[in-house]
PLY file of the C-alpha trace (Angstrom):
ply
format ascii 1.0
element vertex 287
property float x
property float y
property float z
element edge 286
property int vertex1
property int vertex2
end_header
0.16 0.17 -0.04
2.61 2.22 1.28
4.48 1.30 -2.68
1.45 2.21 -4.26
0.78 5.36 -2.81
4.55 6.86 -3.43
3.93 5.70 -6.53
1.25 7.43 -7.54
2.82 10.97 -5.85
5.50 10.36 -8.15
3.91 10.43 -11.32
1.45 13.37 -10.24
4.81 15.28 -9.71
6.43 14.30 -13.23
3.12 15.45 -14.59
3.28 18.48 -12.89
6.86 19.33 -14.21
6.04 18.31 -17.65
2.91 20.75 -17.91
5.39 23.81 -16.27
8.13 23.02 -18.66
5.52 23.62 -21.06
4.46 26.48 -20.49
7.95 28.00 -19.78
9.30 27.29 -23.44
5.65 28.91 -24.63
6.53 31.91 -22.74
10.02 32.38 -23.93
8.72 31.77 -27.66
6.49 34.81 -26.89
9.33 36.99 -25.73
11.87 36.71 -28.32
12.26 38.95 -30.67
11.55 38.43 -34.65
14.34 37.23 -36.38
14.48 39.74 -38.98
15.01 43.91 -38.25
15.69 46.10 -40.73
16.82 49.51 -40.44
18.76 52.29 -41.77
21.47 54.38 -40.68
23.68 56.96 -41.71
26.92 56.63 -40.48
29.10 59.85 -41.58
29.04 59.48 -45.11
27.88 55.75 -45.40
24.24 54.11 -45.69
23.82 51.13 -43.40
21.29 48.56 -43.43
21.09 45.84 -40.66
19.73 42.68 -40.61
19.17 41.15 -37.18
20.12 37.44 -37.12
22.65 37.21 -33.75
25.12 39.93 -35.53
25.18 43.27 -37.44
25.73 43.13 -41.61
26.59 46.12 -43.87
24.51 44.77 -46.88
24.50 48.15 -48.60
26.88 50.90 -48.62
26.99 53.91 -50.66
29.88 56.17 -49.79
29.10 59.76 -50.62
31.87 61.55 -52.92
33.67 64.13 -50.93
34.06 67.61 -52.71
37.49 68.91 -51.46
39.30 72.68 -52.38
42.83 72.34 -52.30
45.17 74.94 -52.53
48.73 74.82 -51.98
51.91 77.65 -51.99
55.71 77.01 -52.55
58.58 79.11 -52.26
61.84 78.14 -53.72
65.44 79.38 -54.84
66.25 77.65 -58.43
69.68 78.35 -59.95
68.80 80.18 -63.24
65.30 81.70 -63.46
65.21 81.85 -66.90
65.89 78.14 -66.95
63.34 77.04 -64.57
60.02 78.62 -65.51
60.18 77.38 -69.36
60.71 73.65 -67.40
57.52 74.16 -64.87
55.47 75.85 -67.65
55.98 72.46 -69.55
55.54 70.35 -66.36
52.19 72.24 -65.90
50.84 71.68 -69.51
52.33 67.66 -69.29
49.48 67.75 -66.28
46.75 69.36 -67.89
46.83 72.57 -66.16
47.78 76.01 -66.85
49.44 79.52 -65.88
46.27 81.59 -64.79
48.96 84.74 -63.83
52.92 85.56 -63.76
54.55 88.87 -62.35
58.31 89.24 -63.05
60.05 91.04 -60.36
63.80 92.43 -60.41
65.70 94.27 -57.60
69.06 94.62 -56.62
69.51 91.23 -54.86
67.24 89.00 -56.94
64.93 88.26 -59.91
62.03 86.72 -59.16
58.40 85.27 -60.52
55.14 84.89 -58.75
52.63 82.27 -60.54
49.54 81.26 -59.69
49.14 77.68 -61.36
45.68 76.07 -61.42
46.29 72.03 -62.23
43.44 69.28 -61.60
43.29 67.98 -58.12
44.30 64.60 -58.66
47.75 65.93 -60.27
48.95 68.70 -57.71
51.05 66.78 -55.61
52.54 65.68 -58.92
53.52 69.16 -59.90
54.84 70.33 -56.68
57.09 67.42 -56.33
58.04 67.72 -59.61
58.30 71.34 -59.15
60.62 70.98 -56.18
63.05 69.12 -58.31
63.84 72.42 -60.36
64.92 74.01 -57.44
67.96 74.33 -55.21
66.30 75.39 -52.31
62.92 75.34 -50.70
62.36 77.92 -48.46
58.10 77.19 -47.50
55.59 74.66 -49.01
52.12 74.00 -48.05
48.94 72.50 -48.74
45.57 73.28 -47.52
41.83 71.37 -47.99
38.34 72.57 -47.16
35.75 70.09 -47.27
32.62 71.82 -49.18
30.57 68.30 -49.33
27.89 69.47 -47.17
27.08 72.94 -49.23
27.63 70.86 -52.05
24.97 68.55 -51.10
22.98 71.13 -49.83
22.32 73.68 -52.92
21.94 70.29 -55.26
19.29 69.47 -52.50
17.54 73.06 -52.89
17.95 73.19 -56.56
16.26 70.34 -56.57
13.16 71.09 -54.62
12.63 75.25 -56.36
13.12 73.46 -59.73
10.16 71.34 -58.58
8.33 74.07 -57.30
8.80 76.45 -60.33
7.74 73.38 -62.77
4.78 73.59 -60.30
4.16 77.23 -60.99
4.43 76.80 -64.36
1.89 74.19 -64.24
-0.56 76.48 -62.71
0.41 79.47 -65.01
-0.18 77.14 -68.27
-3.69 75.64 -67.30
-5.13 77.06 -63.78
-4.14 80.66 -63.79
-7.69 82.49 -64.93
-7.59 86.00 -63.38
-4.65 88.59 -64.59
-4.55 89.05 -60.38
-3.45 85.27 -60.76
-1.63 84.81 -63.90
0.69 87.96 -62.51
1.18 86.06 -58.88
2.53 83.07 -60.74
4.51 84.70 -62.79
6.37 86.82 -60.18
6.71 83.54 -57.97
8.25 82.24 -61.29
10.66 84.88 -61.32
11.99 84.81 -57.99
12.67 81.13 -58.36
14.37 81.54 -61.32
16.71 84.14 -59.73
17.69 81.67 -56.79
17.90 78.89 -59.48
20.47 80.46 -61.56
22.40 81.97 -58.08
22.56 78.40 -56.85
23.65 77.35 -60.18
26.31 80.16 -60.39
27.48 79.25 -56.86
27.28 75.20 -57.85
29.62 75.72 -60.84
32.17 78.01 -59.01
32.61 74.68 -56.41
33.26 72.46 -59.16
35.69 74.62 -60.55
37.50 75.28 -57.43
36.93 71.18 -56.39
37.89 69.98 -60.29
41.31 72.83 -60.24
43.55 72.81 -57.43
45.45 76.15 -57.14
49.44 76.49 -56.36
50.85 79.67 -55.60
54.94 79.20 -56.61
57.21 81.88 -56.22
60.05 81.00 -57.54
63.82 83.31 -57.26
67.23 83.41 -58.37
69.77 85.38 -56.34
72.05 87.80 -58.48
75.20 89.66 -57.36
74.22 93.12 -55.67
74.06 96.16 -58.08
73.47 99.33 -56.86
71.05 101.45 -58.39
72.20 104.86 -60.16
71.17 107.99 -58.84
72.06 110.05 -61.79
71.02 108.83 -65.18
73.55 110.51 -67.95
72.64 111.09 -71.44
74.60 110.26 -74.43
75.83 112.85 -77.29
73.42 111.22 -80.06
70.48 111.79 -76.92
71.37 115.25 -76.51
71.03 116.05 -80.38
67.83 114.71 -80.80
66.44 115.95 -77.90
68.07 119.78 -79.41
66.12 119.04 -82.86
63.06 118.35 -80.76
63.46 121.55 -78.60
64.25 123.36 -81.51
61.13 122.27 -83.44
58.87 122.98 -80.40
60.22 126.69 -80.23
59.67 127.24 -83.12
55.83 126.16 -83.83
55.32 128.07 -80.38
56.51 131.30 -81.75
54.37 130.91 -84.81
51.60 130.36 -82.82
52.88 133.32 -80.50
52.54 135.29 -83.83
49.38 134.12 -84.90
47.95 135.05 -81.74
48.82 138.57 -82.09
48.27 139.16 -85.91
46.43 142.60 -85.21
49.65 143.91 -83.29
52.48 142.65 -86.40
49.90 144.41 -88.97
50.02 147.97 -86.99
53.86 147.27 -87.16
54.28 146.52 -90.55
51.83 149.84 -91.20
53.86 151.89 -88.30
57.69 150.91 -90.51
56.18 151.43 -93.94
55.25 154.63 -92.89
57.84 155.79 -90.44
59.74 158.00 -92.71
56.37 160.27 -93.81
55.53 160.48 -89.98
58.90 161.34 -88.95
59.21 163.87 -91.95
55.78 165.61 -90.45
56.91 166.19 -87.05
59.66 167.56 -87.99
58.14 170.14 -90.12
56.06 170.80 -87.21
59.35 171.25 -84.68
0 1
1 2
2 3
3 4
4 5
5 6
6 7
7 8
8 9
9 10
10 11
11 12
12 13
13 14
14 15
15 16
16 17
17 18
18 19
19 20
20 21
21 22
22 23
23 24
24 25
25 26
26 27
27 28
28 29
29 30
30 31
31 32
32 33
33 34
34 35
35 36
36 37
37 38
38 39
39 40
40 41
41 42
42 43
43 44
44 45
45 46
46 47
47 48
48 49
49 50
50 51
51 52
52 53
53 54
54 55
55 56
56 57
57 58
58 59
59 60
60 61
61 62
62 63
63 64
64 65
65 66
66 67
67 68
68 69
69 70
70 71
71 72
72 73
73 74
74 75
75 76
76 77
77 78
78 79
79 80
80 81
81 82
82 83
83 84
84 85
85 86
86 87
87 88
88 89
89 90
90 91
91 92
92 93
93 94
94 95
95 96
96 97
97 98
98 99
99 100
100 101
101 102
102 103
103 104
104 105
105 106
106 107
107 108
108 109
109 110
110 111
111 112
112 113
113 114
114 115
115 116
116 117
117 118
118 119
119 120
120 121
121 122
122 123
123 124
124 125
125 126
126 127
127 128
128 129
129 130
130 131
131 132
132 133
133 134
134 135
135 136
136 137
137 138
138 139
139 140
140 141
141 142
142 143
143 144
144 145
145 146
146 147
147 148
148 149
149 150
150 151
151 152
152 153
153 154
154 155
155 156
156 157
157 158
158 159
159 160
160 161
161 162
162 163
163 164
164 165
165 166
166 167
167 168
168 169
169 170
170 171
171 172
172 173
173 174
174 175
175 176
176 177
177 178
178 179
179 180
180 181
181 182
182 183
183 184
184 185
185 186
186 187
187 188
188 189
189 190
190 191
191 192
192 193
193 194
194 195
195 196
196 197
197 198
198 199
199 200
200 201
201 202
202 203
203 204
204 205
205 206
206 207
207 208
208 209
209 210
210 211
211 212
212 213
213 214
214 215
215 216
216 217
217 218
218 219
219 220
220 221
221 222
222 223
223 224
224 225
225 226
226 227
227 228
228 229
229 230
230 231
231 232
232 233
233 234
234 235
235 236
236 237
237 238
238 239
239 240
240 241
241 242
242 243
243 244
244 245
245 246
246 247
247 248
248 249
249 250
250 251
251 252
252 253
253 254
254 255
255 256
256 257
257 258
258 259
259 260
260 261
261 262
262 263
263 264
264 265
265 266
266 267
267 268
268 269
269 270
270 271
271 272
272 273
273 274
274 275
275 276
276 277
277 278
278 279
279 280
280 281
281 282
282 283
283 284
284 285
285 286
C-alpha cells in the first residue's frame, strides 16, 4: 500500500513538471524578438542596412563622394630663373594645368617670378614634387584643404526642390490661372524662383571649378650679385642731339603760334614801319 501511494505521488509530480516546462517554453518563444529587423542608419558617409540574425552586417553601403578644395603654396630658389620657368611651364602643361598669372620682379638682390597655377586636383601632389626638383632650395611649402561636401549637397538639394516648385507654378500658369491677378502672382513667383535657381547654379559651378582644379601659388627666385641703383642718369651725345632738334622745332612752332595770336599788333607794326619816314617828316616840319 505504501509503495502504491509513493508511485501515485511520483506520477503526479512528474506530470506537473512536464506541464510547467511546456508553459516556460511557450512564454520564452513569445518574448523572443523577430528574426529579421531592417533599419537604415546614416553613419558618417555610409548608408547602412542592418539585419538582425545574431550580429550586424553591412548589406548596402553608398559612399558619398567628398568635395575637397585644395590650395597649395611654395616658395623656392632656382639656379637660373630663365631656364626654370619654361621647365615649370612644360610640367604644368603635361599635367593638364595652366598658368593663370605670372608676375616678374627684379631688385638689387634677386629676380623673382610669382606664378598662380590651376591644376587638376589629382595632379597637385605630382606638380609639387616635380616643381621641387627644379629648385636648389625650398623656403616653404604648404597645402590646405577645405571640405565643401555639405554645402555641395545642400545646394543640389535646394536646386532640385526649387525646380520642382517652379514646375508647379508653370503648370498653374498654363492651366489654372484664370484671372490677371493669378497670372501676375504666378509669374512673380516664377521670376523669384528662377533668380534663386540661377544664383545657386552659379555657386555650384564655382564650387565644381574649385574642387576639380586646385590652385598652386608658386614663387621662384634667383639670387644675383648686388648692383647699386644709379642715382643720376647721364644722357649720351646722340640723345642730346635728338632732344636739341625736338626742342628747336617746338620753339619754332611756339613762335609761329605766338605771332598768329597777336596778328593785329603785327599788322600795326608793319604799317608803322612802312609809314615811318612820312611820320618823322611831319614831326620835323612841325618842330
